[in-house]
C-alpha positions as CSV (number, residue, x, y, z in Angstrom):
1,X,5.6,5.6,0.2
2,X,8.5,5.9,-2.2
3,X,8.5,8.9,-4.4
4,X,8.6,6.7,-7.5
5,X,7.0,3.4,-6.4
6,X,7.1,0.7,-9.1
7,X,3.9,-1.2,-9.8
8,X,2.6,-3.8,-12.3
9,X,-0.1,-2.3,-14.4
10,X,-0.6,-4.7,-17.3
11,X,-0.2,-8.5,-18.0
12,X,-1.0,-10.8,-20.9
13,X,-0.3,-14.2,-22.3
14,X,-0.7,-15.8,-25.7
15,X,-3.6,-18.2,-26.2
16,X,-2.8,-21.8,-26.8
17,X,-4.7,-24.9,-27.9
18,X,-3.4,-28.3,-26.9
19,X,-0.2,-26.6,-25.8
20,X,0.5,-25.0,-29.1
21,X,0.0,-21.5,-30.6
22,X,-3.2,-21.1,-32.5
23,X,-1.5,-20.1,-35.7
24,X,2.1,-20.5,-37.0
25,X,4.3,-17.6,-35.8
26,X,7.8,-16.8,-34.8
27,X,9.0,-16.3,-31.2
28,X,9.3,-12.6,-31.9
29,X,5.8,-12.5,-33.2
30,X,4.6,-14.3,-30.0
31,X,6.4,-11.8,-27.8
32,X,5.0,-8.9,-29.8
33,X,1.5,-10.2,-29.4
34,X,1.9,-10.6,-25.7
35,X,3.5,-7.1,-25.4
36,X,0.6,-5.6,-27.4
37,X,-2.0,-7.1,-25.2
38,X,-0.2,-6.3,-21.9
39,X,0.2,-2.7,-23.0
40,X,-3.5,-2.5,-24.0
41,X,-4.3,-3.9,-20.5
42,X,-2.1,-1.1,-19.0
43,X,-3.5,1.6,-21.3
44,X,0.0,2.5,-22.5
45,X,1.3,2.9,-26.0
46,X,4.2,0.9,-27.3
47,X,6.0,4.2,-28.1
48,X,6.1,5.0,-24.4
49,X,8.1,1.9,-23.5
50,X,11.6,2.9,-22.5
51,X,12.6,-0.2,-20.5
52,X,12.9,-3.7,-22.0
53,X,13.6,-6.9,-20.2
54,X,13.5,-10.4,-21.8
55,X,15.1,-13.9,-21.5
56,X,14.4,-17.4,-22.5
57,X,14.1,-20.0,-25.3
58,X,14.0,-18.3,-28.7
59,X,12.8,-21.1,-30.9
60,X,14.7,-23.1,-33.5
61,X,16.6,-21.2,-34.9
62,X,16.6,-18.1,-32.7
63,X,18.1,-14.6,-32.9
64,X,21.1,-15.6,-30.8
65,X,23.0,-13.7,-28.2
66,X,21.4,-10.2,-28.4
67,X,17.8,-10.7,-27.2
68,X,16.9,-7.2,-26.1
69,X,18.6,-5.7,-29.2
70,X,16.7,-8.0,-31.5
71,X,13.4,-7.6,-29.8
72,X,13.6,-3.8,-29.5
73,X,14.2,-3.6,-33.3
74,X,11.2,-5.9,-33.9
75,X,8.9,-3.8,-31.6
76,X,10.2,-0.5,-33.0
77,X,11.3,1.0,-29.7
78,X,14.6,2.5,-28.4
79,X,14.8,1.7,-24.7
80,X,17.1,3.5,-22.3
81,X,17.1,0.6,-19.8
82,X,17.6,-3.0,-20.8
83,X,18.1,-6.3,-19.1
84,X,18.5,-9.8,-20.6
85,X,19.5,-11.5,-17.3
86,X,18.9,-15.2,-17.7
87,X,19.0,-17.4,-14.6
88,X,16.5,-19.9,-15.9
89,X,12.9,-20.1,-14.8
90,X,13.4,-17.5,-12.1
91,X,14.6,-14.9,-14.6
92,X,11.2,-13.0,-14.8
93,X,10.9,-12.6,-11.0
94,X,14.4,-11.2,-11.1
95,X,13.3,-8.9,-14.0
96,X,10.4,-7.5,-11.9
97,X,13.0,-6.7,-9.2
98,X,15.4,-5.1,-11.7
99,X,12.6,-3.1,-13.4
100,X,11.4,-1.9,-9.9
101,X,14.8,-0.6,-9.1
102,X,15.2,1.0,-12.5
103,X,11.8,2.7,-12.3
104,X,12.3,3.9,-8.7
105,X,15.7,5.3,-9.7
106,X,14.3,7.2,-12.7
107,X,16.1,5.0,-15.3
108,X,12.9,4.4,-17.1
109,X,9.1,5.2,-16.9
110,X,7.6,2.2,-18.5
111,X,9.2,-1.3,-18.4
112,X,8.1,-4.1,-20.6
113,X,9.0,-7.7,-19.6
114,X,8.5,-10.4,-22.3
115,X,9.0,-14.1,-22.9
116,X,8.2,-16.4,-25.8
117,X,8.9,-20.1,-26.6
118,X,7.8,-22.4,-29.4
119,X,9.1,-25.4,-27.5
120,X,6.2,-27.7,-28.3
121,X,5.6,-26.6,-31.9
122,X,9.3,-26.7,-32.9
123,X,10.4,-29.5,-30.6
124,X,13.2,-27.1,-29.9
125,X,14.3,-28.0,-26.4
126,X,17.1,-30.5,-26.1
127,X,16.4,-32.6,-23.0
128,X,19.3,-35.1,-23.6
129,X,21.8,-33.0,-21.7
130,X,23.2,-29.6,-21.0
131,X,26.4,-28.2,-22.5
132,X,29.5,-29.9,-21.1
133,X,30.9,-26.7,-19.6
134,X,32.3,-26.3,-16.1
135,X,31.5,-29.3,-13.9
136,X,28.7,-30.4,-16.3
137,X,31.4,-32.1,-18.2
138,X,31.5,-34.7,-15.4
139,X,27.7,-35.3,-15.6
140,X,26.4,-35.0,-19.2
141,X,28.5,-37.8,-20.7
142,X,26.9,-40.3,-18.3
143,X,23.5,-39.8,-19.7
144,X,21.4,-38.6,-16.8
145,X,18.2,-37.1,-18.3
146,X,18.2,-33.4,-18.0
147,X,16.7,-31.7,-16.0
148,X,14.6,-34.5,-14.5
149,X,17.6,-36.6,-13.5
150,X,18.9,-33.9,-11.1
151,X,15.4,-33.3,-9.6
152,X,15.0,-37.1,-9.2
153,X,18.2,-37.2,-7.2
154,X,16.9,-34.4,-5.0
155,X,13.6,-36.2,-4.5
156,X,15.4,-39.4,-3.6
157,X,17.6,-37.6,-1.1
158,X,14.6,-35.8,0.4
159,X,12.9,-39.2,0.8
160,X,16.0,-40.7,2.4
161,X,16.5,-37.9,4.9
162,X,12.9,-37.0,5.8
163,X,10.7,-40.0,4.9
164,X,8.9,-38.1,2.1
165,X,6.8,-40.4,0.0
166,X,5.7,-40.6,-3.6
167,X,2.1,-40.3,-2.5
168,X,2.9,-36.9,-0.9
169,X,4.5,-35.7,-4.1
170,X,1.4,-36.9,-6.0
171,X,-0.7,-34.8,-3.7
172,X,0.8,-31.8,-5.4
173,X,0.1,-32.9,-8.9
174,X,-3.5,-33.8,-8.0
175,X,-4.2,-30.5,-6.2
176,X,-2.7,-28.5,-9.1
177,X,-4.9,-30.4,-11.6
178,X,-8.0,-29.4,-9.6
179,X,-7.0,-25.7,-10.1
180,X,-6.4,-26.4,-13.8
181,X,-10.0,-27.8,-14.0
182,X,-11.2,-24.3,-13.1
183,X,-9.0,-22.7,-15.8
184,X,-10.4,-22.8,-19.4
185,X,-6.9,-22.0,-20.7
186,X,-5.2,-25.0,-19.0
187,X,-3.9,-27.8,-21.3
188,X,-4.7,-30.6,-18.9
189,X,-8.1,-30.4,-17.1
190,X,-9.2,-34.0,-16.7
191,X,-9.6,-35.7,-13.4
192,X,-6.4,-36.9,-11.7
193,X,-5.9,-39.1,-8.7
194,X,-2.9,-40.0,-6.6
195,X,-3.2,-43.5,-8.0
196,X,-3.0,-42.1,-11.6
197,X,0.2,-40.3,-10.7
198,X,1.8,-43.3,-9.1
199,X,0.8,-45.6,-12.0
200,X,2.1,-43.2,-14.7
201,X,5.4,-44.2,-16.3
202,X,8.5,-43.8,-14.2
203,X,10.7,-41.3,-15.9
204,X,13.6,-41.0,-13.5
205,X,13.1,-42.8,-10.2
206,X,11.3,-41.7,-8.0
207,X,9.6,-39.2,-10.4
208,X,6.8,-40.4,-12.6
209,X,5.5,-38.8,-15.8
210,X,2.8,-37.0,-13.9
211,X,5.3,-35.6,-11.4
212,X,6.8,-33.7,-14.3
213,X,5.7,-30.4,-16.0
214,X,4.1,-30.2,-19.5
215,X,6.0,-29.4,-22.7
216,X,4.1,-26.5,-24.4
217,X,4.5,-23.3,-26.3
218,X,3.9,-20.1,-24.5
219,X,4.4,-16.3,-24.4
220,X,3.7,-13.6,-21.9
221,X,4.3,-10.0,-21.0
222,X,4.3,-7.7,-18.0
223,X,4.1,-3.9,-18.0
224,X,5.5,-1.9,-15.1
225,X,5.4,1.8,-14.3
226,X,5.1,4.2,-11.4
227,X,2.2,4.1,-9.0
228,X,1.5,7.8,-9.9
229,X,1.4,6.9,-13.6
230,X,-0.9,4.0,-13.0
231,X,-3.3,6.2,-11.0
232,X,-3.4,8.7,-13.8
233,X,-4.2,5.9,-16.2
234,X,-7.1,4.7,-14.0
235,X,-5.6,1.2,-13.8
236,X,-5.5,-1.3,-10.9
237,X,-1.9,-1.2,-9.7
238,X,-0.2,-4.2,-8.2
239,X,2.5,-3.0,-5.9
240,X,5.9,-4.8,-5.7
241,X,6.5,-5.0,-1.9
242,X,9.6,-7.1,-1.7
243,X,12.0,-9.2,-3.8
244,X,15.1,-11.2,-3.6
245,X,17.3,-13.4,-5.9
246,X,20.2,-15.8,-5.6
247,X,21.8,-18.8,-7.2
248,X,24.1,-21.5,-5.7
249,X,25.4,-23.9,-8.3
250,X,25.2,-25.1,-11.9
251,X,25.6,-28.8,-11.8
252,X,23.9,-31.4,-9.6
253,X,27.2,-32.4,-8.1
254,X,27.9,-28.8,-7.0
255,X,24.5,-28.5,-5.2
256,X,25.3,-27.6,-1.6
257,X,22.6,-30.0,-0.3
258,X,20.5,-32.2,-2.5
259,X,17.5,-32.0,-0.1
260,X,17.6,-28.2,0.2
261,X,16.7,-25.4,-2.1
262,X,19.3,-23.0,-0.8
263,X,18.8,-20.2,-3.4
264,X,15.1,-20.0,-2.5
265,X,16.0,-19.6,1.2
266,X,18.1,-16.6,0.3
267,X,15.6,-15.0,-2.1
268,X,12.6,-15.7,0.1
269,X,14.3,-14.2,3.2
270,X,15.3,-11.1,1.3
271,X,11.7,-10.6,-0.1
272,X,10.0,-11.0,3.3
273,X,12.5,-8.7,5.0
274,X,11.9,-6.0,2.3
275,X,8.2,-6.4,2.4
276,X,8.1,-6.3,6.2
277,X,5.4,-8.9,6.5
278,X,5.1,-12.5,7.8
279,X,4.0,-15.7,6.1
280,X,0.5,-15.3,7.5
281,X,0.0,-12.2,5.4
282,X,0.2,-14.1,2.1
283,X,-3.1,-15.0,0.5
284,X,-2.0,-16.6,-2.7
285,X,1.3,-18.5,-3.5
286,X,2.6,-19.1,-7.0
287,X,5.8,-21.2,-7.1
288,X,7.6,-22.9,-9.9
289,X,6.4,-26.4,-10.4
290,X,8.8,-28.0,-12.9
291,X,8.4,-31.2,-10.9
292,X,6.4,-32.0,-7.8
293,X,9.6,-32.1,-5.7
294,X,10.3,-28.5,-6.8
295,X,7.2,-27.4,-5.1
296,X,7.7,-29.3,-1.9
297,X,11.3,-28.1,-1.5
298,X,10.4,-24.5,-2.4
299,X,7.7,-24.4,0.3
300,X,10.2,-25.5,2.8
301,X,12.9,-23.1,1.7
302,X,10.5,-20.1,1.7
303,X,9.5,-21.0,5.3
304,X,5.9,-22.0,4.9
305,X,6.9,-25.2,6.7
306,X,10.0,-26.5,8.4
307,X,12.7,-28.5,6.5
308,X,11.5,-32.1,6.0
309,X,7.9,-31.2,6.7
310,X,6.9,-30.4,3.1
311,X,5.3,-33.8,2.6
312,X,3.0,-33.5,5.5
313,X,2.3,-29.8,4.6
314,X,0.8,-30.7,1.2
315,X,-1.0,-33.8,2.3
316,X,-4.8,-34.0,2.4
317,X,-5.2,-31.8,-0.6
318,X,-4.3,-28.7,1.4
319,X,-3.2,-26.8,-1.6
320,X,-6.3,-27.7,-3.8
321,X,-9.3,-25.4,-4.4
322,X,-11.2,-25.3,-1.1
323,X,-8.0,-26.1,0.9
324,X,-6.3,-23.8,3.4
325,X,-3.3,-22.9,1.2
326,X,-4.0,-21.5,-2.3
327,X,-1.1,-22.6,-4.5
328,X,-0.5,-22.5,-8.2
329,X,-4.0,-21.4,-8.9
330,X,-4.0,-21.5,-12.7
331,X,-2.9,-25.2,-12.9
332,X,0.8,-24.4,-12.9
333,X,3.5,-26.0,-15.1
334,X,2.1,-29.4,-14.2
335,X,-1.3,-28.9,-15.8
336,X,-1.7,-25.4,-17.3
337,X,1.4,-24.9,-19.5
338,X,5.2,-25.0,-19.4
339,X,7.0,-23.6,-22.3
340,X,10.5,-24.0,-20.9
341,X,10.8,-21.1,-18.6
342,X,7.6,-20.7,-16.6
343,X,8.4,-17.9,-14.2
344,X,6.5,-15.1,-16.1
345,X,3.2,-17.0,-15.9
346,X,3.5,-17.3,-12.2
347,X,3.6,-13.5,-12.1
348,X,0.7,-13.1,-14.6
349,X,-1.5,-15.4,-12.5
350,X,-0.7,-13.6,-9.3
351,X,-1.6,-10.3,-10.8
352,X,-4.9,-11.6,-12.1
353,X,-5.7,-13.1,-8.6
354,X,-4.9,-9.8,-6.9
355,X,-7.0,-7.8,-9.4
356,X,-9.9,-10.2,-9.0
357,X,-9.7,-11.4,-12.6
358,X,-9.2,-15.1,-12.2
359,X,-12.8,-16.2,-12.8
360,X,-13.9,-19.5,-11.3
361,X,-10.5,-20.1,-9.7
362,X,-10.5,-16.7,-7.9
363,X,-9.2,-16.8,-4.4
364,X,-11.6,-14.8,-2.2
365,X,-10.3,-11.5,-0.8
366,X,-6.8,-12.1,-2.1
367,X,-4.7,-9.0,-1.3
368,X,-1.1,-10.2,-1.1
369,X,0.7,-12.9,-3.2
370,X,4.1,-14.5,-3.1
371,X,5.6,-15.5,-6.4
372,X,8.8,-17.7,-6.6
373,X,10.7,-18.8,-9.7
374,X,13.3,-21.6,-9.8
375,X,15.9,-22.0,-12.5
376,X,18.3,-24.8,-13.5
377,X,18.6,-27.8,-11.2
378,X,17.3,-26.0,-8.1
379,X,20.1,-23.7,-9.0
380,X,18.6,-20.2,-8.9
381,X,15.7,-18.6,-7.0
382,X,13.9,-15.3,-7.3
383,X,11.0,-14.2,-5.1
384,X,8.5,-11.4,-5.4
385,X,5.9,-10.3,-2.9
386,X,3.0,-8.4,-4.6
387,X,0.1,-6.6,-3.0
388,X,-2.9,-4.5,-4.0
389,X,-2.1,-2.0,-1.3
């Protein structure tokens, strides 16, 4: 065991109703609430936080270019380690990795990771296109819907190369909805069938409305410290066994292979190597589900199935409650919530599963979890392997 092993000791998210915060608040207030509750969960005072990591959508308008500076002032803390790395929805898995390294190196004792977005309340996310910088200048003017247009191209290419079907993609949405039905906090809990998905409006061929994630508010926080400190606090510690991160491109045209999530291949390989375990040791999997195709390509990239076999892998409701592969157990971005950058909620759910706190959706005897975030147009990937021992 490392002399200063980093562990997760507290998590929290902000309650929502119909995808919105319960009372009007700013994004800073949202993050402060999540931080307060995660620190209470950890048994640690705000004044003891000396590491701060944050990224994401800041609302409309937002504090601008200095997120950790603004947030630390709001929280009344003076951190000695900060990180505002933003690689999209995978940022928070990367933050767990960076906080782990900082804690193990003695750069901080208590790291707080936060996120907040009022995307639904403020209608603050511009889905019409991304800034026309770099090679995006050759894509945005032509009106491809962002980001679903890029993911639709990836789905179409995957279908062309491997025979993947819309029905197989719908399996993912249906299975995820079944998990959401077991989660009182999920926005969408009603019954869903493959036929419902296929008959929902086509947004960007071949992706339907129900192949796409929700648009909600959301805030969350994670507290990390040393295993020794967690033991002294009498808290259940979730160990960070392995991690990896990578990114490959910004624009769809620059994607190395439209049918391959190359960044996830790198981050997953690094995480498994560091953890020193195989795929059969993973009890729970939480992966970014911005769209159904994201899930399918991520499972292939992480090595849970071979390239091109993702459609067959998810068929027959394999990933639903009662199936053989526990996946996105809180309902995911497809049915639980999706405030713009969903990666922190993957981590929060994994921690709750490993600590046996997931209620009706609890995966029996869950000891080890894999969490993977995706950012951009399958641009970035960050993977964490967590364990109770």
